[in-house]
Backbone bond lengths (Angstrom), bond angles and torsions (degrees), N, CA, C in turn:
res aa  C-N    CA-C-N  psi(-1)  N-CA   C-N-CA  omega(-1)  CA-C   N-CA-C  phi
1 X - - - 1.453 - - 1.520 110.14 -
2 X 1.313 115.55 139.86 1.455 121.78 179.36 1.534 109.49 -97.82
3 X 1.330 117.67 135.19 1.463 121.41 177.26 1.521 109.02 -78.11
4 X 1.351 115.98 125.28 1.453 121.74 -177.64 1.531 112.53 -109.59
5 X 1.334 117.70 -42.82 1.467 123.62 -178.33 1.530 112.21 51.99
6 X 1.338 116.59 46.09 1.458 122.89 -179.32 1.526 110.08 -96.19
7 X 1.344 119.52 126.04 1.467 120.63 177.93 1.534 110.71 -62.29
8 X 1.347 116.29 137.25 1.462 121.28 -179.86 1.527 109.67 -139.55
9 X 1.327 115.98 162.19 1.460 122.30 171.78 1.517 107.69 -94.23
10 X 1.342 116.82 136.39 1.463 120.64 -174.29 1.523 110.71 -136.27
11 X 1.312 115.32 139.87 1.446 122.92 166.27 1.520 104.35 -116.50
12 X 1.338 117.72 108.48 1.464 121.46 -172.98 1.525 111.23 -116.09
13 X 1.344 114.73 145.43 1.447 121.99 175.37 1.512 107.61 -148.98
14 X 1.332 116.20 132.24 1.457 120.31 176.94 1.520 108.73 -156.22
15 X 1.324 116.13 161.08 1.456 122.37 179.59 1.530 110.08 -70.80
16 X 1.334 116.68 147.84 1.462 120.92 -179.86 1.522 112.48 -61.03
17 X 1.325 118.07 -33.22 1.464 121.13 -177.11 1.531 113.03 -94.32
18 X 1.333 117.83 12.09 1.459 119.99 179.77 1.531 111.20 -107.61
19 X 1.323 115.58 166.11 1.451 121.91 178.78 1.526 108.91 -101.69
20 X 1.350 118.30 113.57 1.464 120.53 -178.10 1.540 113.04 -82.82
21 X 1.304 117.01 171.28 1.482 128.71 164.41 1.510 116.40 92.32
22 X 1.305 122.55 -0.48 1.472 122.50 167.09 1.515 104.69 -97.47
23 X 1.315 117.48 110.02 1.460 122.23 -172.01 1.518 110.18 -123.90
24 X 1.333 114.56 165.36 1.455 120.16 171.38 1.514 107.91 -147.46
25 X 1.306 114.84 151.91 1.455 120.91 -178.28 1.516 108.91 -148.70
26 X 1.329 115.25 152.43 1.451 119.37 175.16 1.521 108.52 -86.97
27 X 1.335 116.25 119.17 1.456 122.64 -179.42 1.525 107.63 -124.27
28 X 1.324 115.60 117.39 1.474 121.84 -178.05 1.531 111.44 53.63
29 X 1.346 116.42 41.84 1.454 121.74 176.86 1.516 115.44 80.11
30 X 1.319 118.28 2.87 1.472 122.63 -178.12 1.518 109.50 -118.99
31 X 1.352 117.87 132.96 1.451 122.52 177.82 1.527 109.24 -77.61
32 X 1.349 116.44 119.20 1.462 120.39 -175.65 1.523 110.85 -125.50
33 X 1.346 117.86 132.75 1.462 121.07 177.00 1.533 110.52 -81.20
34 X 1.328 115.97 152.43 1.453 120.85 173.94 1.524 109.34 -155.20
35 X 1.307 117.16 165.80 1.458 122.53 177.83 1.512 109.53 -126.17
36 X 1.348 115.65 139.96 1.456 120.92 174.16 1.525 108.05 -116.16
37 X 1.326 116.11 156.85 1.458 121.53 -175.73 1.527 108.74 -136.01
38 X 1.329 116.67 139.74 1.457 122.13 177.39 1.516 109.00 -111.62
39 X 1.317 116.87 128.39 1.459 122.52 179.79 1.523 108.87 -99.53
40 X 1.327 117.06 112.27 1.463 121.43 -177.57 1.520 112.68 -61.89
41 X 1.306 118.20 -41.63 1.465 122.72 -176.47 1.522 114.02 -62.68
42 X 1.338 116.35 -35.02 1.463 120.87 -177.77 1.528 112.99 -108.06
43 X 1.345 117.21 -8.77 1.478 123.24 -176.49 1.529 111.41 57.18
44 X 1.334 116.52 40.53 1.456 121.64 -179.08 1.527 110.50 -120.83
45 X 1.352 115.54 149.83 1.451 124.16 175.66 1.531 109.24 -102.15
46 X 1.337 114.59 148.13 1.458 120.66 178.39 1.524 109.80 -134.49
47 X 1.336 115.65 139.87 1.459 120.00 166.00 1.521 104.18 -76.26
48 X 1.309 116.86 105.64 1.455 120.72 -168.61 1.534 112.58 -86.81
49 X 1.329 116.91 -53.41 1.466 120.16 -179.49 1.519 109.77 -133.64
50 X 1.337 114.23 144.48 1.459 119.04 176.88 1.513 108.74 -152.39
């Protein structure tokens, strides 16, 4: 995975007892994993690794 650290807009929902931020999405017909990161100090989301 390549580190990108690109700011993104996010609508997130997850269970309280689960571990968030390991994601996958279908991009151009291929299932690809990625990681997002939330910065508490700035309240911003980043596409961290892809």
